[in-house]
C-alpha positions, 0 to 999 in steps of 0.5 A: 612550674606553677601548681595551677598549670599542673592542675589545669593540664591534668583536669581532664583526660590527656594525650601527651607527646614529646621529645626527650634528649636522653640522660645517662643510660637512656638515649634520646627518644620520642615519647607519648602517654595518656593520663589517666591511662585508659584500660588496655593502653599499654597493650595497644598496637602502635606504629611504627614497629620500633615503638614500644611501651616502656614499663619502666617509664609507663609510656610509649617510646620511639628511639631517636636512633630508629627515626634517624635511620629511617628512610622517611623520618617524618612519616615514622614520627607522624605514625607514632604520634597518630597511633598513640593518640588513637590509643588514648582516644579510642580506649578512653571513648573520647568524642573524636568528632568533637575534638578533632579538626580537619582543615578545609584545603582551598583549591 
């Protein structure tokens, strides 16, 4: 990755998330982190209950196996992504009204 991409990507506060296929002893998982990590981020209560903050990885993780076995996997992943974003935005005192877009549904 070009250095300018990294500089631009981390020039402001960021909430990032994704999926990692796993390697070795670490199984597949969804992850979410904030950079810089605001005070209290690791202690923020996120959903679903299977999600947790990994001290080793310094990010929230949601094991893929938990999602695979869920009765509503889409809702589980959405809850994880939404609450980890809220952790970064709320603790970082972001102007959420200016940042978030709620589409207008046409009837």
